[in-house]
C-alpha positions in Angstrom: 16.6 23.0 0.2 19.3 20.6 -1.1 20.1 19.6 2.5 16.5 19.0 3.4 16.1 16.8 0.3 19.3 14.9 1.2 17.9 14.4 4.7 14.7 13.0 3.3 16.6 10.6 1.1 18.6 9.3 4.1 15.5 9.0 6.2 13.5 7.1 3.5 16.5 4.7 3.0 16.7 4.1 6.8 13.0 3.3 7.0 13.3 1.0 4.1 16.2 -0.9 5.7 14.3 -1.1 9.0 11.2 -2.4 7.2 13.3 -5.2 5.6 14.9 -6.1 9.0 11.5 -6.2 10.7 10.2 -8.5 8.1 13.4 -10.6 8.2 13.0 -11.0 12.0 9.4 -12.0 11.6 10.3 -14.7 9.1 6.7 -15.2 7.9 5.0 -15.5 4.6 5.5 -11.8 3.9 9.2 -12.2 4.2 9.2 -15.2 1.9 7.1 -13.3 -0.7 9.4 -10.3 -0.4 12.5 -12.4 -1.0 10.9 -14.2 -3.9 9.7 -10.9 -5.5 12.6 -8.6 -5.1 15.8 -10.6 -4.9 18.1 -9.8 -7.8 16.0 -6.8 -9.0 16.3 -3.0 -9.1 13.5 -0.5 -8.7 13.2 3.3 -8.5 10.7 4.4 -5.8 9.4 8.0 -5.5 7.7 9.3 -2.4 6.8 13.0 -2.6 9.5 13.5 -5.3 12.2 11.9 -3.1 13.6 9.2 -5.3 15.7 6.2 -4.4 17.0 3.4 -6.6 16.8 0.3 -4.6 18.8 -2.9 -5.5 17.9 -6.1 -3.7 20.1 -9.2 -3.8 21.1 -12.2 -1.8 18.0 -14.5 -1.6 17.2 -15.4 2.0 20.1 -13.2 3.1 18.4 -10.3 1.3 20.4 -7.1 1.4 19.2 -3.8 -0.2 21.3 -0.9 -1.4 19.8 2.5 -1.9 21.1 5.2 -4.2 19.8 8.7 -4.1 18.5 10.0 -7.4 16.9 13.2 -8.7 14.7 13.8 -11.7 14.3 10.2 -12.9 11.2 9.8 -15.0 11.2 5.9 -15.2 9.9 5.1 -11.8 8.6 1.7 -10.6 6.6 2.9 -7.6 5.4 6.5 -7.1 3.0 7.9 -4.5 2.6 10.7 -2.0 3.0 10.5 1.7 -0.7 11.4 2.1 -1.8 8.4 0.0 0.6 6.2 1.9 -0.9 7.4 5.1 -4.4 6.7 3.8 -3.4 3.2 2.9 -1.6 2.5 6.1 -4.5 3.8 8.3 -7.1 1.9 6.3 -8.9 5.0 4.9 -8.0 3.8 1.4 -7.2 0.3 0.2 -4.1 -0.4 -1.8 -6.1 -1.6 -4.8 -8.3 1.6 -4.7 -5.2 3.8 -4.5 -3.8 2.1 -7.6 -7.2 2.3 -9.4 -7.5 6.0 -8.6 -3.9 6.5 -9.8 -2.7 7.7 -6.4 -0.1 5.0 -6.6 1.7 4.4 -9.8 3.3 1.1 -10.5 5.4 -0.1 -13.4 6.9 -3.5 -14.0 6.2 -6.9 -15.4 2.9 -8.6 -14.5 4.7 -11.1 -12.3 6.6 -8.3 -10.5 3.4 -6.3 -10.0 1.5 -9.3 -8.6 4.4 -10.1 -6.3 4.6 -6.5 -5.0 0.8 -6.5 -4.5 1.1 -9.6 -2.4 4.0 -8.2 -0.4 2.2 -4.9 0.3 -1.0 -6.6 1.4 1.1 -8.9 3.7 2.9 -5.9 5.2 -0.5 -4.1 5.8 -1.9 -7.3 7.4 1.2 -7.8 9.5 1.0 -4.2 10.7 -2.1 -5.0 12.7 -0.2 -7.5 14.9 3.4 -6.5 14.7 4.4 -3.7 17.2 7.7 -3.0 15.3 5.8 -2.2 12.1 3.3 -0.1 14.0 6.2 1.8 15.6 7.8 2.3 12.1 4.5 3.7 10.7 4.1 6.0 13.7 7.6 7.3 13.2 6.9 7.9 9.5 3.6 9.7 10.4 5.3 12.0 12.9 8.4 12.9 11.0 7.9 12.7 7.2 7.7 15.9 5.3 4.0 16.7 5.7 2.6 16.2 9.2 -0.9 15.0 9.5 -3.4 14.4 12.3 -4.2 10.9 11.1 -4.2 8.3 13.9 -1.7 5.4 13.7 -2.3 2.3 11.6 -5.8 0.8 12.2 -6.2 -3.0 12.5 -7.7 -4.8 9.6 -11.1 -5.0 11.3 -11.3 -1.2 11.2 -10.2 -0.7 7.6 -13.3 -0.1 5.5 -13.3 -0.7 1.8 -15.6 1.5 -0.3 -18.2 -0.7 -2.0 -21.5 -0.2 -3.5 -20.8 2.6 -6.1 -23.4 1.0 -8.5 -26.2 0.9 -5.9 -25.6 4.6 -5.0 -26.4 5.4 -8.6 -29.9 3.9 -8.3 -32.6 6.6 -7.5 -34.0 6.3 -4.0 -37.6 6.0 -5.3 -36.6 2.9 -7.3 -34.8 1.5 -4.2 -38.0 2.0 -2.2 -40.2 -0.2 -4.5 -41.2 -3.4 -2.6 -41.3 -6.5 -4.7 -43.1 -9.5 -3.4 -42.7 -13.1 -4.7 -45.8 -14.6 -6.4 -48.0 -16.9 -4.4 -47.5 -20.5 -5.2 -51.3 -21.0 -5.4 -51.9 -18.2 -8.0 -52.0 -19.0 -11.6 -50.8 -16.7 -14.3 -52.7 -16.1 -17.5 -51.2 -14.7 -20.6 
């Protein structure tokens, strides 16, 4: 079991490095946001209890170092592969995952807003960047728990869940038709 955990640590670190290199190659706004948000900082990430301490430094020449950890309770980003798959495929928005506590984040407000911007940028870039789509497919096929979820959907196919309040209104109330008053009619009290 220790070997399998070590393999998962190595694989997660490799994917993280490839994600950084893909964004570096792209040199878009997501890359600039990433550099601004993470340069000179440390974070502990936890995916399915596989923990990495990630150190980022170097500004525009951003380099990351990953150290394998076990049993750390002070984690900056924690989620499951299933939640990550749901976010990547558009079945769950990142904001909803955080709101439903399927993704746990810890940090200063400025750091959290920066990470939010970076993650939304990565998800948006995934719709048009074949290297990111390949990275997601590889994650989908080889991370610990296999799933039958299709690869990343484009933004047009990612549906947000709205209308919770309207679903709470009884159908008979929704069926009431209300007509505006005629302009010619006069009202008496």
